[in-house]
N, CA, C and O atoms as a DFTB+ gen file, in Angstrom:
724 C
 N C O
     1  1      46.586      -7.410     -49.256
     2  2      45.618      -8.138     -50.028
     3  2      46.338      -8.804     -51.182
     4  3      47.210      -8.200     -51.806
     5  1      45.988     -10.018     -51.463
     6  2      46.614     -10.791     -52.518
     7  2      46.245     -10.240     -53.888
     8  3      45.084      -9.928     -54.149
     9  1      47.222     -10.125     -54.741
    10  2      46.968      -9.665     -56.107
    11  2      46.292     -10.777     -56.885
    12  3      46.628     -11.952     -56.735
    13  1      45.350     -10.400     -57.704
    14  2      44.690     -11.352     -58.596
    15  2      45.110     -10.977     -60.007
    16  3      44.787      -9.896     -60.501
    17  1      45.832     -11.885     -60.646
    18  2      46.465     -11.561     -61.911
    19  2      45.776     -12.281     -63.057
    20  3      45.244     -13.379     -62.897
    21  1      45.798     -11.640     -64.213
    22  2      45.285     -12.274     -65.413
    23  2      46.272     -13.335     -65.873
    24  3      47.484     -13.180     -65.726
    25  1      45.743     -14.401     -66.423
    26  2      46.603     -15.451     -66.965
    27  2      47.003     -15.092     -68.382
    28  3      46.219     -14.496     -69.119
    29  1      48.227     -15.454     -68.770
    30  2      48.630     -15.184     -70.157
    31  2      47.710     -15.911     -71.123
    32  3      47.151     -16.956     -70.789
    33  1      47.551     -15.356     -72.323
    34  2      46.702     -15.951     -73.347
    35  2      47.342     -17.182     -73.950
    36  3      48.348     -17.685     -73.452
    37  1      46.749     -17.658     -75.024
    38  2      47.229     -18.887     -75.678
    39  2      48.688     -18.797     -76.097
    40  3      49.408     -19.795     -76.097
    41  1      49.109     -17.610     -76.450
    42  2      50.491     -17.471     -76.917
    43  2      51.492     -17.570     -75.776
    44  3      52.697     -17.651     -76.011
    45  1      50.992     -17.563     -74.529
    46  2      51.841     -17.652     -73.353
    47  2      52.865     -16.518     -73.279
    48  3      53.944     -16.682     -72.709
    49  1      52.522     -15.377     -73.855
    50  2      53.375     -14.199     -73.769
    51  2      53.162     -13.596     -72.382
    52  3      52.022     -13.329     -72.001
    53  1      54.227     -13.377     -71.628
    54  2      54.046     -12.809     -70.291
    55  2      53.423     -11.409     -70.375
    56  3      53.712     -10.633     -71.286
    57  1      52.577     -11.117     -69.412
    58  2      51.935      -9.806     -69.365
    59  2      52.889      -8.777     -68.776
    60  3      53.637      -9.066     -67.842
    61  1      52.851      -7.577     -69.335
    62  2      53.631      -6.469     -68.781
    63  2      52.926      -5.990     -67.516
    64  3      51.715      -6.172     -67.385
    65  1      53.659      -5.382     -66.582
    66  2      53.042      -4.929     -65.326
    67  2      51.815      -4.050     -65.526
    68  3      50.867      -4.146     -64.746
    69  1      51.801      -3.192     -66.552
    70  2      50.661      -2.313     -66.764
    71  2      49.428      -3.071     -67.259
    72  3      48.342      -2.494     -67.308
    73  1      49.570      -4.366     -67.632
    74  2      48.446      -5.174     -68.091
    75  2      47.825      -5.997     -66.965
    76  3      46.726      -6.528     -67.131
    77  1      48.497      -6.111     -65.837
    78  2      48.041      -6.968     -64.749
    79  2      46.908      -6.319     -63.963
    80  3      46.940      -5.128     -63.653
    81  1      45.916      -7.128     -63.656
    82  2      44.841      -6.680     -62.782
    83  2      45.242      -6.969     -61.352
    84  3      45.824      -8.011     -61.051
    85  1      44.922      -6.031     -60.476
    86  2      45.288      -6.191     -59.075
    87  2      44.193      -5.581     -58.206
    88  3      43.745      -4.465     -58.467
    89  1      43.761      -6.302     -57.181
    90  2      42.867      -5.742     -56.170
    91  2      43.738      -5.400     -54.975
    92  3      44.504      -6.230     -54.484
    93  1      43.605      -4.156     -54.514
    94  2      44.408      -3.715     -53.371
    95  2      43.595      -2.740     -52.529
    96  3      42.562      -2.227     -52.958
    97  1      44.091      -2.500     -51.322
    98  2      43.478      -1.500     -50.464
    99  2      43.677      -0.131     -51.110
   100  3      44.744       0.161     -51.650
   101  1      42.650       0.695     -51.049
   102  2      42.717       2.024     -51.652
   103  2      43.608       2.936     -50.821
   104  3      43.850       2.697     -49.638
   105  1      44.087       3.989     -51.478
   106  2      44.900       4.996     -50.796
   107  2      44.453       6.385     -51.247
   108  3      43.652       6.521     -52.171
   109  1      44.977       7.406     -50.587
   110  2      44.566       8.785     -50.882
   111  2      44.710       9.137     -52.363
   112  3      43.886       9.876     -52.902
   113  1      45.719       8.631     -53.010
   114  2      45.939       8.934     -54.425
   115  2      44.801       8.424     -55.313
   116  3      44.682       8.850     -56.462
   117  1      43.964       7.519     -54.799
   118  2      42.858       6.945     -55.566
   119  2      41.560       7.740     -55.423
   120  3      40.564       7.414     -56.070
   121  1      41.560       8.786     -54.579
   122  2      40.321       9.503     -54.250
   123  2      39.573      10.020     -55.474
   124  3      38.367       9.798     -55.586
   125  1      40.238      10.688     -56.374
   126  2      39.549      11.252     -57.541
   127  2      38.902      10.162     -58.385
   128  3      37.753      10.299     -58.805
   129  1      39.628       9.090     -58.631
   130  2      39.085       7.991     -59.432
   131  2      37.890       7.348     -58.723
   132  3      36.894       7.019     -59.368
   133  1      37.982       7.165     -57.401
   134  2      36.866       6.567     -56.671
   135  2      35.650       7.490     -56.666
   136  3      34.520       7.017     -56.786
   137  1      35.861       8.787     -56.531
   138  2      34.746       9.742     -56.561
   139  2      34.052       9.700     -57.928
   140  3      32.825       9.779     -57.995
   141  1      34.810       9.578     -59.006
   142  2      34.203       9.461     -60.343
   143  2      33.404       8.159     -60.460
   144  3      32.326       8.140     -61.053
   145  1      33.932       7.086     -59.900
   146  2      33.201       5.814     -59.921
   147  2      31.877       5.934     -59.166
   148  3      30.845       5.451     -59.632
   149  1      31.912       6.574     -58.008
   150  2      30.679       6.746     -57.236
   151  2      29.682       7.622     -57.985
   152  3      28.476       7.386     -57.907
   153  1      30.163       8.623     -58.706
   154  2      29.264       9.457     -59.509
   155  2      28.536       8.598     -60.548
   156  3      27.333       8.758     -60.751
   157  1      29.253       7.700     -61.197
   158  2      28.603       6.841     -62.196
   159  2      27.609       5.894     -61.533
   160  3      26.563       5.595     -62.110
   161  1      27.921       5.420     -60.332
   162  2      27.004       4.546     -59.603
   163  2      25.730       5.298     -59.210
   164  3      24.624       4.803     -59.425
   165  1      25.884       6.480     -58.640
   166  2      24.722       7.211     -58.141
   167  2      23.860       7.780     -59.261
   168  3      22.702       8.122     -59.024
   169  1      24.391       7.888     -60.460
   170  2      23.571       8.281     -61.610
   171  2      22.572       7.200     -61.977
   172  3      21.510       7.492     -62.528
   173  1      22.907       5.948     -61.672
   174  2      22.014       4.847     -62.033
   175  2      21.116       4.401     -60.886
   176  3      20.215       3.592     -61.109
   177  1      21.325       4.893     -59.675
   178  2      20.494       4.511     -58.526
   179  2      19.385       5.526     -58.326
   180  3      19.630       6.733     -58.340
   181  1      18.176       5.045     -58.140
   182  2      17.026       5.940     -58.029
   183  2      16.973       6.686     -56.699
   184  3      16.365       7.755     -56.630
   185  1      17.584       6.163     -55.650
   186  2      17.502       6.793     -54.326
   187  2      18.567       7.866     -54.086
   188  3      18.475       8.600     -53.102
   189  1      19.574       7.978     -54.955
   190  2      20.691       8.869     -54.683
   191  2      21.016       9.733     -55.885
   192  3      20.641       9.423     -57.016
   193  1      21.719      10.822     -55.618
   194  2      22.217      11.710     -56.665
   195  2      23.707      11.922     -56.443
   196  3      24.155      12.017     -55.301
   197  1      24.481      11.996     -57.523
   198  2      25.914      12.231     -57.358
   199  2      26.200      13.610     -56.750
   200  3      25.534      14.595     -57.071
   201  1      27.178      13.657     -55.891
   202  2      27.695      14.904     -55.329
   203  2      29.179      14.687     -55.078
   204  3      29.565      14.033     -54.109
   205  1      29.998      15.233     -55.948
   206  2      31.444      15.010     -55.853
   207  2      31.979      15.383     -54.478
   208  3      32.817      14.667     -53.929
   209  1      31.513      16.483     -53.916
   210  2      31.990      16.925     -52.600
   211  2      31.609      15.915     -51.515
   212  3      32.437      15.583     -50.667
   213  1      30.378      15.430     -51.532
   214  2      29.942      14.449     -50.522
   215  2      30.700      13.132     -50.669
   216  3      31.163      12.559     -49.682
   217  1      30.823      12.660     -51.905
   218  2      31.505      11.389     -52.101
   219  2      32.970      11.487     -51.697
   220  3      33.495      10.576     -51.056
   221  1      33.629      12.565     -52.059
   222  2      35.038      12.740     -51.692
   223  2      35.194      12.822     -50.173
   224  3      36.095      12.202     -49.606
   225  1      34.321      13.585     -49.515
   226  2      34.382      13.707     -48.051
   227  2      34.199      12.346     -47.381
   228  3      34.933      12.008     -46.451
   229  1      33.232      11.570     -47.845
   230  2      32.994      10.243     -47.264
   231  2      34.202       9.324     -47.471
   232  3      34.615       8.622     -46.548
   233  1      34.757       9.329     -48.666
   234  2      35.928       8.492     -48.940
   235  2      37.108       8.892     -48.055
   236  3      37.814       8.029     -47.533
   237  1      37.323      10.192     -47.887
   238  2      38.403      10.666     -47.012
   239  2      38.180      10.208     -45.573
   240  3      39.126       9.804     -44.898
   241  1      36.929      10.268     -45.100
   242  2      36.618       9.833     -43.730
   243  2      36.909       8.348     -43.549
   244  3      37.469       7.940     -42.532
   245  1      36.531       7.546     -44.527
   246  2      36.780       6.101     -44.428
   247  2      38.275       5.814     -44.443
   248  3      38.767       5.029     -43.633
   249  1      38.997       6.446     -45.361
   250  2      40.441       6.217     -45.428
   251  2      41.148       6.641     -44.141
   252  3      42.123       6.012     -43.731
   253  1      40.658       7.708     -43.505
   254  2      41.290       8.220     -42.286
   255  2      40.952       7.389     -41.052
   256  3      41.633       7.494     -40.032
   257  1      39.912       6.567     -41.134
   258  2      39.454       5.806     -39.966
   259  2      39.255       4.335     -40.336
   260  3      38.123       3.921     -40.588
   261  1      40.304       3.551     -40.374
   262  2      40.183       2.142     -40.768
   263  2      39.237       1.324     -39.887
   264  3      38.767       0.271     -40.316
   265  1      38.949       1.779     -38.677
   266  2      37.999       1.044     -37.844
   267  2      36.560       1.243     -38.326
   268  3      35.666       0.488     -37.944
   269  1      36.338       2.259     -39.163
   270  2      35.010       2.546     -39.714
   271  2      34.749       1.714     -40.964
   272  3      33.639       1.224     -41.170
   273  1      35.766       1.560     -41.789
   274  2      35.574       0.830     -43.028
   275  2      36.864       0.647     -43.788
   276  3      37.927       1.121     -43.386
   277  1      36.741      -0.050     -44.893
   278  2      37.898      -0.333     -45.738
   279  2      37.482      -0.167     -47.186
   280  3      36.417      -0.633     -47.591
   281  1      38.319       0.496     -47.962
   282  2      38.088       0.705     -49.388
   283  2      39.091      -0.123     -50.179
   284  3      40.256      -0.242     -49.799
   285  1      38.625      -0.691     -51.280
   286  2      39.475      -1.482     -52.155
   287  2      39.282      -1.003     -53.585
   288  3      38.201      -0.542     -53.949
   289  1      40.320      -1.111     -54.387
   290  2      40.239      -0.785     -55.808
   291  2      40.787      -1.946     -56.614
   292  3      41.608      -2.731     -56.140
   293  1      40.311      -2.031     -57.842
   294  2      40.903      -2.953     -58.805
   295  2      41.581      -2.082     -59.846
   296  3      40.985      -1.143     -60.372
   297  1      42.832      -2.403     -60.137
   298  2      43.630      -1.579     -61.035
   299  2      44.233      -2.427     -62.144
   300  3      44.436      -3.633     -62.003
   301  1      44.509      -1.757     -63.239
   302  2      45.362      -2.309     -64.293
   303  2      46.492      -1.312     -64.401
   304  3      46.290      -0.178     -64.835
   305  1      47.677      -1.730     -64.009
   306  2      48.774      -0.781     -63.877
   307  2      48.405       0.199     -62.771
   308  3      48.094      -0.215     -61.654
   309  1      48.437       1.480     -63.068
   310  2      48.067       2.509     -62.091
   311  2      46.637       3.013     -62.290
   312  3      46.193       3.903     -61.564
   313  1      45.914       2.461     -63.257
   314  2      44.569       2.927     -63.575
   315  2      43.534       2.205     -62.732
   316  3      43.461       0.977     -62.749
   317  1      42.727       2.971     -61.986
   318  2      41.647       2.407     -61.178
   319  2      40.471       2.104     -62.093
   320  3      39.963       2.986     -62.785
   321  1      40.045       0.845     -62.087
   322  2      38.947       0.391     -62.944
   323  2      37.655       0.161     -62.167
   324  3      36.572       0.143     -62.752
   325  1      37.765      -0.014     -60.856
   326  2      36.587      -0.272     -60.036
   327  2      36.931      -0.145     -58.576
   328  3      38.100      -0.044     -58.202
   329  1      35.894      -0.152     -57.745
   330  2      36.101      -0.026     -56.307
   331  2      34.987      -0.726     -55.547
   332  3      33.922      -1.023     -56.089
   333  1      35.264      -0.977     -54.286
   334  2      34.261      -1.517     -53.371
   335  2      34.553      -0.961     -51.985
   336  3      35.710      -0.764     -51.613
   337  1      33.494      -0.712     -51.227
   338  2      33.673      -0.220     -49.861
   339  2      32.950      -1.130     -48.881
   340  3      31.821      -1.558     -49.121
   341  1      33.613      -1.413     -47.790
   342  2      33.029      -2.143     -46.665
   343  2      32.981      -1.199     -45.474
   344  3      33.972      -0.534     -45.170
   345  1      31.848      -1.133     -44.801
   346  2      31.704      -0.348     -43.575
   347  2      31.392      -1.306     -42.446
   348  3      30.630      -2.256     -42.626
   349  1      31.980      -1.062     -41.275
   350  2      31.899      -2.016     -40.176
   351  2      30.926      -1.582     -39.091
   352  3      30.723      -0.393     -38.841
   353  1      30.333      -2.586     -38.454
   354  2      29.509      -2.382     -37.270
   355  2      29.558      -3.677     -36.464
   356  3      30.142      -4.673     -36.890
   357  1      28.935      -3.638     -35.299
   358  2      28.821      -4.824     -34.454
   359  2      27.383      -5.306     -34.537
   360  3      26.455      -4.513     -34.378
   361  1      27.186      -6.580     -34.779
   362  2      25.853      -7.154     -34.864
   363  2      25.530      -7.896     -33.579
   364  3      26.259      -8.800     -33.171
   365  1      24.430      -7.506     -32.943
   366  2      23.980      -8.258     -31.764
   367  2      23.471      -9.626     -32.186
   368  3      23.584     -10.584     -31.420
   369  1      22.913      -9.740     -33.385
   370  2      22.425     -11.035     -33.874
   371  2      23.582     -11.999     -34.123
   372  3      23.472     -13.191     -33.835
   373  1      24.685     -11.486     -34.654
   374  2      25.842     -12.331     -34.972
   375  2      26.824     -12.418     -33.814
   376  3      27.664     -13.318     -33.779
   377  1      26.727     -11.497     -32.870
   378  2      27.640     -11.515     -31.732
   379  2      29.048     -11.064     -32.070
   380  3      30.010     -11.478     -31.424
   381  1      29.170     -10.223     -33.073
   382  2      30.509      -9.767     -33.449
   383  2      30.483      -8.780     -34.595
   384  3      29.436      -8.258     -34.979
   385  1      31.675      -8.539     -35.129
   386  2      31.868      -7.542     -36.180
   387  2      31.310      -8.052     -37.515
   388  3      31.538      -9.196     -37.907
   389  1      30.580      -7.179     -38.191
   390  2      30.025      -7.458     -39.505
   391  2      30.316      -6.265     -40.416
   392  3      30.799      -5.227     -39.964
   393  1      30.018      -6.427     -41.690
   394  2      30.263      -5.346     -42.644
   395  2      29.035      -5.116     -43.515
   396  3      28.262      -6.028     -43.807
   397  1      28.892      -3.856     -43.916
   398  2      27.982      -3.466     -44.980
   399  2      28.831      -3.284     -46.218
   400  3      29.823      -2.555     -46.194
   401  1      28.451      -3.940     -47.296
   402  2      29.086      -3.670     -48.566
   403  2      28.314      -2.473     -49.115
   404  3      27.216      -2.621     -49.651
   405  1      28.896      -1.302     -48.977
   406  2      28.199      -0.054     -49.282
   407  2      28.180       0.240     -50.778
   408  3      27.143       0.630     -51.315
   409  1      29.293       0.064     -51.449
   410  2      29.385       0.387     -52.872
   411  2      30.270      -0.630     -53.572
   412  3      31.346      -0.968     -53.078
   413  1      29.827      -1.110     -54.705
   414  2      30.676      -1.889     -55.598
   415  2      30.380      -1.348     -56.985
   416  3      29.247      -1.421     -57.463
   417  1      31.401      -0.808     -57.626
   418  2      31.192      -0.201     -58.943
   419  2      32.436      -0.393     -59.802
   420  3      33.570      -0.289     -59.335
   421  1      32.177      -0.675     -61.072
   422  2      33.228      -0.819     -62.076
   423  2      32.965       0.244     -63.143
   424  3      31.816       0.536     -63.473
   425  1      34.031       0.808     -63.668
   426  2      33.881       1.807     -64.737
   427  2      32.969       1.257     -65.832
   428  3      33.112       0.101     -66.229
   429  1      32.037       2.070     -66.323
   430  2      31.102       1.580     -67.355
   431  2      31.790       0.957     -68.563
   432  3      31.289      -0.029     -69.103
   433  1      32.919       1.499     -69.002
   434  2      33.612       0.948     -70.172
   435  2      34.369      -0.342     -69.870
   436  3      34.941      -0.947     -70.777
   437  1      34.380      -0.773     -68.600
   438  2      35.104      -1.988     -68.205
   439  2      34.159      -3.099     -67.728
   440  3      34.615      -4.171     -67.329
   441  1      32.861      -2.849     -67.768
   442  2      31.888      -3.831     -67.271
   443  2      31.797      -5.031     -68.207
   444  3      32.085      -4.936     -69.401
   445  1      31.392      -6.155     -67.636
   446  2      31.240      -7.373     -68.416
   447  2      32.536      -8.129     -68.625
   448  3      32.598      -9.042     -69.447
   449  1      33.575      -7.757     -67.886
   450  2      34.888      -8.402     -68.043
   451  2      35.322      -9.162     -66.792
   452  3      36.470      -9.594     -66.693
   453  1      34.407      -9.326     -65.838
   454  2      34.729     -10.074     -64.628
   455  2      35.370      -9.258     -63.520
   456  3      35.782      -9.825     -62.508
   457  1      35.466      -7.940     -63.680
   458  2      36.115      -7.121     -62.657
   459  2      35.283      -7.052     -61.373
   460  3      35.836      -7.060     -60.273
   461  1      33.960      -6.985     -61.511
   462  2      33.100      -6.996     -60.330
   463  2      33.257      -8.287     -59.543
   464  3      33.288      -8.273     -58.313
   465  1      33.357      -9.392     -60.250
   466  2      33.581     -10.688     -59.606
   467  2      34.911     -10.694     -58.861
   468  3      34.981     -11.157     -57.723
   469  1      35.957     -10.189     -59.487
   470  2      37.273     -10.143     -58.828
   471  2      37.224      -9.291     -57.561
   472  3      37.763      -9.679     -56.524
   473  1      36.579      -8.136     -57.650
   474  2      36.448      -7.266     -56.471
   475  2      35.671      -7.967     -55.365
   476  3      36.094      -7.973     -54.209
   477  1      34.547      -8.549     -55.720
   478  2      33.697      -9.195     -54.721
   479  2      34.420     -10.367     -54.059
   480  3      34.392     -10.497     -52.835
   481  1      35.058     -11.210     -54.846
   482  2      35.819     -12.332     -54.269
   483  2      36.899     -11.837     -53.315
   484  3      37.082     -12.388     -52.230
   485  1      37.607     -10.797     -53.728
   486  2      38.711     -10.286     -52.909
   487  2      38.206      -9.748     -51.570
   488  3      38.814     -10.015     -50.534
   489  1      37.100      -8.993     -51.576
   490  2      36.630      -8.430     -50.303
   491  2      35.991      -9.496     -49.418
   492  3      36.100      -9.420     -48.195
   493  1      35.335     -10.476     -50.005
   494  2      34.775     -11.573     -49.202
   495  2      35.914     -12.364     -48.560
   496  3      35.844     -12.699     -47.377
   497  1      36.954     -12.661     -49.326
   498  2      38.124     -13.359     -48.762
   499  2      38.756     -12.531     -47.643
   500  3      39.107     -13.067     -46.593
   501  1      38.900     -11.223     -47.870
   502  2      39.481     -10.326     -46.865
   503  2      38.633     -10.342     -45.588
   504  3      39.170     -10.438     -44.485
   505  1      37.310     -10.248     -45.740
   506  2      36.413     -10.241     -44.581
   507  2      36.504     -11.554     -43.801
   508  3      36.477     -11.551     -42.570
   509  1      36.611     -12.660     -44.510
   510  2      36.767     -13.960     -43.831
   511  2      38.066     -13.999     -43.025
   512  3      38.078     -14.429     -41.871
   513  1      39.162     -13.544     -43.647
   514  2      40.456     -13.542     -42.943
   515  2      40.411     -12.655     -41.703
   516  3      41.077     -12.949     -40.710
   517  1      39.634     -11.575     -41.750
   518  2      39.522     -10.656     -40.616
   519  2      38.515     -11.141     -39.571
   520  3      38.367     -10.509     -38.525
   521  1      37.826     -12.246     -39.835
   522  2      36.906     -12.816     -38.862
   523  2      35.531     -12.154     -38.818
   524  3      34.810     -12.312     -37.833
   525  1      35.157     -11.428     -39.847
   526  2      33.823     -10.833     -39.880
   527  2      32.778     -11.937     -40.009
   528  3      33.004     -12.946     -40.675
   529  1      31.630     -11.732     -39.362
   530  2      30.603     -12.760     -39.325
   531  2      29.635     -12.696     -40.507
   532  3      29.025     -13.705     -40.860
   533  1      29.490     -11.522     -41.120
   534  2      28.486     -11.377     -42.179
   535  2      28.802     -10.137     -43.003
   536  3      29.392      -9.174     -42.512
   537  1      28.395     -10.184     -44.264
   538  2      28.398      -9.001     -45.131
   539  2      26.962      -8.813     -45.614
   540  3      26.341      -9.738     -46.135
   541  1      26.456      -7.614     -45.433
   542  2      25.110      -7.269     -45.893
   543  2      25.242      -6.199     -46.964
   544  3      26.151      -5.371     -46.910
   545  1      24.346      -6.212     -47.929
   546  2      24.360      -5.182     -48.947
   547  2      22.941      -4.876     -49.390
   548  3      22.013      -5.653     -49.167
   549  1      22.803      -3.728     -50.019
   550  2      21.555      -3.325     -50.659
   551  2      21.847      -3.138     -52.135
   552  3      22.920      -2.662     -52.505
   553  1      20.904      -3.508     -52.971
   554  2      21.019      -3.236     -54.395
   555  2      19.635      -2.879     -54.910
   556  3      18.624      -3.328     -54.370
   557  1      19.602      -2.075     -55.949
   558  2      18.313      -1.715     -56.535
   559  2      17.590      -2.976     -56.996
   560  3      18.193      -3.870     -57.590
   561  1      16.296      -3.035     -56.714
   562  2      15.493      -4.208     -57.067
   563  2      15.505      -4.479     -58.567
   564  3      15.376      -5.627     -58.990
   565  1      15.660      -3.425     -59.378
   566  2      15.627      -3.601     -60.831
   567  2      17.017      -3.777     -61.448
   568  3      17.145      -3.789     -62.673
   569  1      18.057      -3.913     -60.623
   570  2      19.410      -4.108     -61.136
   571  2      19.703      -5.610     -61.206
   572  3      20.392      -6.172     -60.355
   573  1      19.159      -6.230     -62.241
   574  2      19.255      -7.690     -62.374
   575  2      20.697      -8.174     -62.459
   576  3      21.032      -9.212     -61.888
   577  1      21.549      -7.443     -63.160
   578  2      22.946      -7.861     -63.290
   579  2      23.652      -7.913     -61.947
   580  3      24.357      -8.878     -61.653
   581  1      23.468      -6.883     -61.129
   582  2      24.093      -6.862     -59.803
   583  2      23.526      -7.978     -58.934
   584  3      24.268      -8.656     -58.223
   585  1      22.221      -8.164     -58.993
   586  2      21.597      -9.215     -58.174
   587  2      22.145     -10.591     -58.563
   588  3      22.418     -11.417     -57.692
   589  1      22.306     -10.839     -59.860
   590  2      22.876     -12.132     -60.305
   591  2      24.303     -12.299     -59.785
   592  3      24.679     -13.378     -59.328
   593  1      25.091     -11.236     -59.856
   594  2      26.472     -11.287     -59.368
   595  2      26.500     -11.684     -57.897
   596  3      27.238     -12.592     -57.514
   597  1      25.709     -11.020     -57.079
   598  2      25.731     -11.293     -55.644
   599  2      25.231     -12.696     -55.325
   600  3      25.814     -13.375     -54.480
   601  1      24.171     -13.141     -55.976
   602  2      23.645     -14.490     -55.737
   603  2      24.674     -15.540     -56.145
   604  3      24.848     -16.545     -55.454
   605  1      25.358     -15.308     -57.273
   606  2      26.409     -16.241     -57.727
   607  2      27.499     -16.413     -56.679
   608  3      28.156     -17.452     -56.622
   609  1      27.688     -15.392     -55.851
   610  2      28.748     -15.437     -54.849
   611  2      28.230     -15.721     -53.447
   612  3      28.907     -15.435     -52.460
   613  1      27.029     -16.284     -53.361
   614  2      26.537     -16.782     -52.085
   615  2      25.629     -15.845     -51.315
   616  3      25.129     -16.227     -50.257
   617  1      25.394     -14.639     -51.798
   618  2      24.471     -13.740     -51.112
   619  2      23.049     -14.231     -51.371
   620  3      22.768     -14.781     -52.435
   621  1      22.163     -14.038     -50.415
   622  2      20.780     -14.447     -50.583
   623  2      19.851     -13.302     -50.186
   624  3      20.230     -12.408     -49.429
   625  1      18.643     -13.347     -50.707
   626  2      17.649     -12.330     -50.400
   627  2      17.235     -12.493     -48.941
   628  3      16.990     -13.603     -48.470
   629  1      17.165     -11.389     -48.252
   630  2      16.786     -11.382     -46.838
   631  2      15.285     -11.151     -46.702
   632  3      14.669     -10.497     -47.544
   633  1      14.712     -11.685     -45.653
   634  2      13.307     -11.418     -45.354
   635  2      13.125      -9.998     -44.825
   636  3      12.008      -9.484     -44.779
   637  1      14.228      -9.372     -44.428
   638  2      14.157      -8.010     -43.901
   639  2      14.090      -7.012     -45.048
   640  3      14.682      -7.228     -46.105
   641  1      13.368      -5.923     -44.834
   642  2      13.230      -4.879     -45.850
   643  2      13.830      -3.592     -45.306
   644  3      13.528      -3.192     -44.182
   645  1      14.683      -2.937     -46.100
   646  2      15.304      -1.701     -45.599
   647  2      14.293      -0.549     -45.546
   648  3      13.419      -0.427     -46.405
   649  1      14.434       0.274     -44.534
   650  2      13.702       1.530     -44.395
   651  2      14.742       2.594     -44.123
   652  3      15.784       2.305     -43.535
   653  1      14.477       3.816     -44.541
   654  2      15.446       4.894     -44.373
   655  2      14.782       6.121     -43.796
   656  3      13.646       6.442     -44.142
   657  1      15.488       6.806     -42.917
   658  2      15.086       8.118     -42.435
   659  2      16.220       9.064     -42.769
   660  3      17.308       8.950     -42.205
   661  1      15.982       9.993     -43.671
   662  2      16.996      10.981     -44.031
   663  2      16.891      12.135     -43.050
   664  3      15.834      12.753     -42.923
   665  1      17.954      12.419     -42.375
   666  2      17.987      13.489     -41.383
   667  2      18.502      14.766     -42.041
   668  3      19.516      14.747     -42.739
   669  1      17.817      15.845     -41.821
   670  2      18.297      17.128     -42.314
   671  2      17.892      17.483     -43.726
   672  3      18.291      18.536     -44.226
   673  1      17.120      16.650     -44.383
   674  2      16.624      16.992     -45.714
   675  2      15.345      16.213     -45.979
   676  3      15.076      15.185     -45.357
   677  1      14.583      16.721     -46.897
   678  2      13.334      16.061     -47.261
   679  2      13.667      14.801     -48.057
   680  3      14.386      14.874     -49.055
   681  1      13.162      13.665     -47.634
   682  2      13.516      12.419     -48.319
   683  2      12.793      12.264     -49.657
   684  3      11.688      12.765     -49.865
   685  1      13.458      11.560     -50.535
   686  2      12.864      11.154     -51.805
   687  2      12.532       9.669     -51.647
   688  3      13.328       8.801     -52.005
   689  1      11.344       9.396     -51.105
   690  2      10.967       8.005     -50.852
   691  2       9.558       7.751     -51.344
   692  3       8.749       8.660     -51.525
   693  1       9.307       6.473     -51.552
   694  2       7.959       6.042     -51.877
   695  2       7.214       5.798     -50.570
   696  3       7.824       5.344     -49.603
   697  1       5.911       6.085     -50.511
   698  2       5.172       5.848     -49.271
   699  2       5.143       4.370     -48.923
   700  3       5.113       3.511     -49.804
   701  1       5.153       4.091     -47.652
   702  2       5.140       2.736     -47.133
   703  2       3.727       2.405     -46.708
   704  3       3.090       3.182     -45.997
   705  1       3.241       1.273     -47.133
   706  2       1.924       0.815     -46.731
   707  2       2.110      -0.345     -45.778
   708  3       2.714      -1.358     -46.131
   709  1       1.595      -0.199     -44.580
   710  2       1.688      -1.249     -43.575
   711  2       0.315      -1.864     -43.367
   712  3      -0.690      -1.154     -43.324
   713  1       0.274      -3.156     -43.240
   714  2      -0.966      -3.839     -42.932
   715  2      -0.863      -4.347     -41.510
   716  3       0.009      -5.154     -41.186
   717  1      -1.760      -3.870     -40.664
   718  2      -1.793      -4.304     -39.267
   719  2      -2.925      -5.306     -39.095
   720  3      -4.043      -5.075     -39.554
   721  1      -2.637      -6.393     -38.447
   722  2      -3.658      -7.405     -38.214
   723  2      -4.034      -7.460     -36.764
   724  3      -4.886      -8.260     -36.377
């Protein structure tokens, strides 16, 4: 994956390596940082609760099976500042491989600095190079900042509405009202 670097400021002083931002494929050494990022994400989502063991297990499964998905991190030096995950499937509608953008999260103390944009651009470019036909994502309806980010990058609201069936546990869902004509 191509590194995305910060430009030097007005003084044109070259940046030291530890100051450079870079989006790269995640590796096992990033697991703890990614699990902490997911904990911060799931604290703000109404449908999920953080579970370090579950998040770590899922990240390990994705890293071990590249045909299932791909994880990316944005770093400054060796410090992970954010992450994004793509999970793959085959779409009968698209006639080929597509991705779910499962998680995009930036450390709370690093938000508002364009890191989410850098991550999103990098994974969209990566998906295009790999020949994926579509990226789908879900975001909380009340997360206006995330919705603006995705729309700015070409995502649009779908006429389809997600439904979930949680297997093996009692779901925390709102009742669905269907109107039959």
